[in-house]
N, C-alpha and C positions, 0 to 999 in steps of 0.2 A: 494238087495236094501234096504229092510226093516231092515235087520241086520245092515247095515252100518249106517242108520239113528239112529237106537237104540244105537249103540256104540258111535256115535257122541254126542247124548243127554246125555248119562252116563258120558262121558268125560267132557262135559260142566258143569254138576251138580257137579262133583268131584272138578273141578277147582274153582268153585264159593265157595264151602265149605272150601277149603284149603287156599284160598287167604288171609282171615283175619289172619289165623294162621301164615302164612309166613311173613305177614306185621308186626305182633307183634314181631317176632324174629329179625327183622332188627333194627339196631341202629337208634336213632332219627336223623333227619336231623339237621345239625349244624345251629345255629343262630348267626348272626353277629350284634354286638352293636357298635355304635360309641363311641370312648373314652370319658370318663366323663371329662368335663371341670370344674376345681376347680375355685372358685371365685377369682377375681383379688385381690392382696394384695398390700396395699399402702407401699411405701418405703420412710422413712424419711431421707435417706442419702443425703448429699449435702451441699453446701455453702448457707447460708441464710443471708438476711439483712431485716431490718424492722424498724418500729417506735413504740413508746409506750407512754402512758400517764396514770396518775393516781393520787392518793391522799395519803398523808403521814402524820405521826405524830411522834414527838420525845419528850420524857420526859426529860427535861433539869434541872439539879440542880446545883446551885452555892454555893461554899464554900469559904469564905474569908480566905486568908492565910496571908495577911499583909495589913494594920498595925496591925490587930488583927486576931485571928483564931476563926471563928464562921460560922455556916451555914447561908446562905443568903435566902434559900427557893428554891422552884421548880416551874416550869411551863411547859405547853405543847406547843410545836411549831407545827402548823398544816398548811397545804396548798397543792397546787397542784404541779405537775411536768410533764415534757414532754421531750422526747429525742429519741434516736435511738439505735439500737443494731445490731451486726453482729456476725456470728459464723459459726461453721461447726459441722455436725452430721454424724455419720455412724451407720448403723443398722446391727446387727448380730442376726438372728432369730427375736424374739419379743423385744430384748433388744436394746436400743438406747443409744449411747454414744455421748458426744460432749463437746464443750467449747464455751464460749460466752463473748464478751465485750459489755458493755452498758454504755452510757454517757447521763446524763440528766441535764437540767436546772431546778431549783427548787425555790419555793417561800414558804418555811415553816418558820413561825415566831410566836412568843409569848412572854409574859412578866409576871413578878410578882413584887409586892412591896418588897423591901429589908427588911429582918428581922433585919438587923444590922442598916441600915439607912433608916427609913420609908419614908423620903422625896425623896428617890431615887427609881427608878424602873429598874430592870434588863431585858434586851431584848436580845433574841437569834434569829439568822437567819441561815437557811441552804439554800445556794444559788445554789449549784450544787453537784452532786455526780457521781461517777463512780463505776461500778461493773466488776470484772474480775473473772469468775466462770467456773468450770467444771460441767458437767451435766451427769446424768444417768436416763434413763426412761424405761417405758414398754409400747409398742405399742399395741393398740387394733384396728388394721387396720388403719382407718383414725383418730383415737383418740390416744393421747399420754399423759400419766401421767409421770411427771418428777420431779426430785429433783436436787437442785444445791447448791454449796458451793464454797467459795473462798474468795477473798480480796475485800475491798472497800476503796475508798478515798472520804472524804466529805469536801466541802468548807464551813467552819463554820465562822460566824461573830457574835460578841457580843458587846453590847453597854450599857452604863449607862445613864439614863435620870433623870433629876431633874426639877420639875415644868414644865413638858412637853417639855423641851428643852434638846438637846443632851449635856451631861456634859463631858463624856469621852468615848473613844472607844478603841477597840483592833485592831491590824492589822489583816488582813484576815488570818485565820488559816486553813491549810489543814491537816486533821486528817486521819490517816490510821487505818483500823480495819478489821474485818471479816464480812462475810455475809452467811446466809443460807436461802433457800427458796424452794418453790414448786409451781407447776403449772399444769394446764391441757390445752392441745392444740388440736384443731380440724382443719382438712383440709376442707375448704368449696369450693374450686375450684382447678383445677390442679395447683400445685406449690404454692398455697396460703393457709395460715393457720392463725388462730387467737387463742390467749391464754389468760387465766385469771391467774395471778400470784401474790403470796405473798412473800415478802422478809423481813427479820429482819436484821438490820445493827447493828453490835457491834462497837460503836464508841469509840475510845480511849479517856481517860481522858486527859485534857489539862490544864496546868497552864498558865494563861494569865495575863500579866501586862497591866493595863488600864492607859492611860494618857489623859489629857485634849485635846480638839480639837486643841489647839495651840501646843501641844506636849511638853510643858515645865514643867508642874506640875504633880508629881506622885499622883495617886489617890489610887489604890489598886492592889493587886494581887489576882486573883480568880482561883479556880479550877472549870472548867465547865465540867460536865459529864452527861451521859445519852444516851440511844440507840434510834433507830428509827424503825418504822414499815411502810411498803409500800404495797399498793394494786394497781395493774396496769393491763391494757389491752394491749396486744402486737399483732401486725399484721406483718406477715413475708412473704417474697417471697423467694423461694428456687430454686436453680439451681441443677437439678438432675432428674433422672427418677422417676416420681411420682407413677407409677403403674407397678407392675411386675406380669405377669400371671403365676400361678403355676399349674402343671399338675400332 
């Protein structure tokens, strides 16, 4: 009986000593982790429409071509504008491509005293303009930096005043040219975004014949030239999936 108890005690002591060694030789128990969720990525793809408004200036110079050839001087036309835009964008990785059409009513105007006929003043107006551009941009999730370039058409109007009264006018002139610009756009709500944009308009030179208000007497032929610079705020609504989860 005593021998059985002795051998049982020896077996228990041996098992207690060897248990840590056996446990050390066993492979560690596997651990399970939930798959890591990557942050959601904003997608700029889709059709968008919106409205815009801003401030513009154009440096306009007049050169008399008939009855004499001489510079008439320059002036700045300044004022506000407002309108709407629509377009489409698609995103490949962080690069965003697109195209856009924009049309605005404008009230840019200015004048200078004629260097040829100091009794007269030359006045210029930009009443409207349209932009037709392609875009390329780089997206930083909900922020987009983009560049644009394309064509523009400007509704230009020019008048000659004498003693504060309208002496002669030109017919409304639509001038075609080019445009380049850049902007930064931020999404502030699902499918809504706002942008701050700058555009430079290359307005084609135009030879304009001025006649009196009655349209009977020839006054002069002028070449009117000069480009425009625009700064505007745009608000857009887009149809498309605003957020894509990446794993």
